[in-house]
C-alpha positions as CSV (number, residue, x, y, z in Angstrom):
1,X,-1.2,58.8,-0.7
2,X,1.3,58.5,-3.5
3,X,0.1,58.0,-7.1
4,X,0.0,60.2,-10.0
5,X,-2.5,61.6,-12.6
6,X,-4.1,59.1,-15.0
7,X,-4.2,61.6,-17.8
8,X,-2.7,65.0,-18.9
9,X,-2.1,67.9,-16.5
10,X,-3.9,71.1,-17.4
11,X,-3.0,73.3,-14.5
12,X,-0.1,73.6,-12.0
13,X,0.9,76.1,-9.3
14,X,3.3,76.3,-6.4
15,X,3.0,77.8,-2.9
16,X,5.5,80.5,-2.2
17,X,6.1,79.8,1.5
18,X,5.6,76.0,1.7
19,X,7.2,73.2,-0.4
20,X,3.8,72.4,-2.0
21,X,2.5,72.2,-5.6
22,X,-1.0,71.6,-6.7
23,X,-1.9,70.0,-10.1
24,X,-5.2,69.4,-11.8
25,X,-5.9,66.7,-14.4
26,X,-8.0,66.8,-17.6
27,X,-10.6,64.5,-19.0
28,X,-9.9,60.9,-18.0
29,X,-8.4,62.0,-14.7
30,X,-10.6,64.7,-13.1
31,X,-8.4,64.9,-10.0
32,X,-6.6,67.5,-8.0
33,X,-3.3,66.5,-6.4
34,X,-1.2,68.2,-3.7
35,X,2.5,67.4,-3.9
36,X,5.3,67.8,-1.4
37,X,8.1,68.5,-3.8
38,X,10.7,68.5,-1.1
39,X,9.8,64.9,-0.2
40,X,9.0,64.1,-3.9
41,X,5.6,62.6,-3.2
42,X,1.8,63.2,-3.6
43,X,0.3,64.0,-0.2
44,X,-3.4,64.5,-0.9
45,X,-5.8,64.1,-3.8
46,X,-9.5,64.7,-4.5
47,X,-11.6,63.5,-7.4
48,X,-14.5,65.4,-9.0
49,X,-16.5,62.8,-11.0
50,X,-18.2,64.3,-14.1
51,X,-16.3,67.6,-13.7
52,X,-13.1,68.7,-15.3
53,X,-10.8,71.1,-13.5
54,X,-9.6,73.9,-15.8
55,X,-7.1,75.9,-13.8
56,X,-5.6,76.2,-10.3
57,X,-3.9,78.8,-8.1
58,X,-2.3,78.2,-4.7
59,X,-2.3,80.9,-2.0
60,X,1.2,82.0,-1.1
61,X,0.9,80.6,2.4
62,X,0.1,77.1,1.0
63,X,-3.0,76.4,3.1
64,X,-5.7,77.3,0.5
65,X,-6.1,77.0,-3.3
66,X,-8.6,78.0,-5.9
67,X,-9.6,75.8,-8.9
68,X,-12.1,76.5,-11.7
69,X,-14.6,74.2,-13.4
70,X,-16.9,74.8,-16.4
71,X,-19.7,76.2,-14.2
72,X,-18.0,77.2,-10.9
73,X,-15.0,78.4,-9.0
74,X,-14.1,76.5,-5.8
75,X,-11.8,77.2,-2.9
76,X,-10.3,74.3,-0.9
77,X,-8.3,74.2,2.3
78,X,-5.2,72.1,2.4
79,X,-5.4,70.2,5.8
80,X,-3.2,67.5,7.2
81,X,-5.3,64.6,5.9
82,X,-7.8,66.1,3.5
83,X,-8.7,68.8,0.9
84,X,-11.7,70.5,2.5
85,X,-14.2,72.6,0.5
86,X,-14.2,76.1,1.8
87,X,-16.2,78.2,-0.7
88,X,-17.9,77.8,-4.0
89,X,-18.9,80.6,-6.4
90,X,-21.1,80.4,-9.5
91,X,-18.4,81.7,-11.9
92,X,-18.2,79.8,-15.1
93,X,-15.5,79.4,-17.7
94,X,-12.4,80.6,-15.8
95,X,-9.4,79.6,-17.8
96,X,-6.6,81.2,-15.7
97,X,-6.2,82.0,-11.9
98,X,-3.5,83.8,-9.9
99,X,-3.1,84.9,-6.3
100,X,-1.3,88.1,-5.6
101,X,2.1,87.7,-3.9
102,X,0.6,89.0,-0.6
103,X,-2.3,86.6,-1.0
104,X,-5.0,89.3,-0.5
105,X,-6.2,89.2,-4.1
106,X,-7.2,86.5,-6.6
107,X,-7.4,87.2,-10.3
108,X,-9.6,85.0,-12.5
109,X,-9.6,85.3,-16.3
110,X,-12.9,84.6,-18.2
111,X,-12.5,85.0,-21.9
112,X,-11.3,88.6,-22.4
113,X,-12.1,89.9,-18.9
114,X,-10.5,89.5,-15.4
115,X,-12.5,89.2,-12.2
116,X,-10.6,90.2,-9.0
117,X,-11.6,88.9,-5.6
118,X,-10.6,90.2,-2.2
119,X,-9.1,87.4,-0.1
120,X,-8.9,87.8,3.7
121,X,-8.1,85.3,6.5
122,X,-11.1,83.5,7.9
123,X,-13.4,85.4,5.4
124,X,-15.0,84.4,2.1
125,X,-13.8,85.7,-1.2
126,X,-15.5,88.9,-2.3
127,X,-15.4,90.3,-5.9
128,X,-14.0,93.8,-6.0
129,X,-13.4,94.5,-9.7
130,X,-14.1,93.3,-13.3
131,X,-11.4,94.3,-15.8
132,X,-11.6,94.3,-19.6
133,X,-8.6,93.9,-21.9
134,X,-10.2,95.3,-25.1
135,X,-8.5,92.6,-27.0
136,X,-10.1,90.2,-29.5
137,X,-8.7,86.9,-28.1
138,X,-8.9,85.2,-24.7
139,X,-6.5,85.7,-21.8
140,X,-4.2,82.7,-21.2
141,X,-2.2,83.7,-18.1
142,X,-2.1,86.2,-15.2
143,X,0.6,87.6,-13.0
144,X,1.1,90.1,-10.2
145,X,4.5,91.8,-9.9
146,X,6.4,91.1,-6.7
147,X,5.2,94.2,-4.8
148,X,1.6,93.7,-5.9
149,X,1.3,97.1,-7.5
150,X,0.7,95.7,-11.0
151,X,-1.6,93.0,-12.4
152,X,-0.6,91.8,-15.9
153,X,-2.7,89.6,-18.3
154,X,-1.4,88.1,-21.5
155,X,-3.6,86.9,-24.3
156,X,-3.4,84.0,-26.9
157,X,-1.9,86.3,-29.5
158,X,0.9,87.6,-27.1
159,X,-0.6,91.0,-26.4
160,X,-0.5,92.2,-22.7
161,X,-2.5,94.4,-20.5
162,X,-1.5,96.0,-17.2
163,X,-3.7,97.4,-14.4
164,X,-2.7,99.3,-11.2
165,X,-3.7,97.2,-8.2
166,X,-6.2,99.0,-5.9
167,X,-7.7,101.5,-8.3
168,X,-7.7,98.8,-11.0
169,X,-7.1,101.3,-13.8
170,X,-5.3,100.2,-16.9
171,X,-1.9,101.8,-16.9
172,X,-0.3,100.4,-20.0
173,X,-1.0,98.2,-23.0
174,X,2.3,96.6,-24.1
175,X,1.0,94.9,-27.2
176,X,3.9,92.5,-26.8
177,X,3.9,89.7,-29.3
178,X,4.4,85.9,-28.9
179,X,7.8,86.2,-30.7
180,X,9.1,88.5,-27.9
181,X,7.9,86.3,-25.1
182,X,11.2,84.6,-23.9
183,X,11.7,85.7,-20.3
184,X,15.1,87.3,-20.9
185,X,13.6,89.8,-23.3
186,X,10.7,91.0,-21.1
187,X,10.9,94.6,-19.8
188,X,10.1,94.2,-16.1
189,X,9.4,91.7,-13.4
190,X,5.7,91.2,-14.1
191,X,6.3,90.7,-17.8
192,X,9.1,88.2,-17.2
193,X,7.0,86.1,-14.9
194,X,3.9,86.3,-17.0
195,X,5.7,85.3,-20.2
196,X,7.2,82.2,-18.5
197,X,3.8,81.2,-17.1
198,X,2.2,81.6,-20.5
199,X,4.8,79.4,-22.2
200,X,4.4,76.7,-19.6
201,X,0.5,77.0,-19.8
202,X,0.6,76.6,-23.6
203,X,2.9,73.6,-23.4
204,X,0.7,71.9,-20.8
205,X,-2.6,72.5,-22.7
206,X,-1.2,71.8,-26.1
207,X,0.7,68.6,-25.3
208,X,-1.0,67.4,-22.1
209,X,2.5,66.8,-20.7
210,X,3.8,66.5,-17.2
211,X,5.1,69.5,-15.3
212,X,8.7,68.3,-15.7
213,X,8.2,68.1,-19.5
214,X,6.8,71.7,-19.6
215,X,10.0,73.2,-18.1
């Protein structure tokens, strides 16, 4: 396939167990591209005329990804020669997405709330929880810690919320600030990963730069 985005990149995620990355382009591009970063080439792409992708998350296995649009949330399968639509949900305004490390949950941020979906092989995504931060500004990024026991959300002002995965109860509110966001100053694994994702997301959205420039 080859090629590249014709405009800025607004979302990027990497599969944990395959050498694949998925990127989504903003207005002027409206495409989703799957990259083999080991081979350093674009393998697949799909265009959505009249729709602008907002965010993307890749399943850890690398065979499925979720992407959000202004009025819907779509799941697509990554096949050998195509990106095949798998499921579509009428969920609007999702600005951040993240699969759990085990791939059995997907978190989707809408404004100041987080929707959590149960993801099972050969089954459709099912909503299991709606979480509220209680903060006054929108969520910009989401992270699961490596053992999938904690879900962490960070907001535009640098404040963070944590929930226990499963019971989905809020276990701690760090109220960490933007000034303390560098990864080496975070207190635990989830915070380190979420702070790094937040900084990259801000750079992508603010400057419409390439993934390499966001590092």
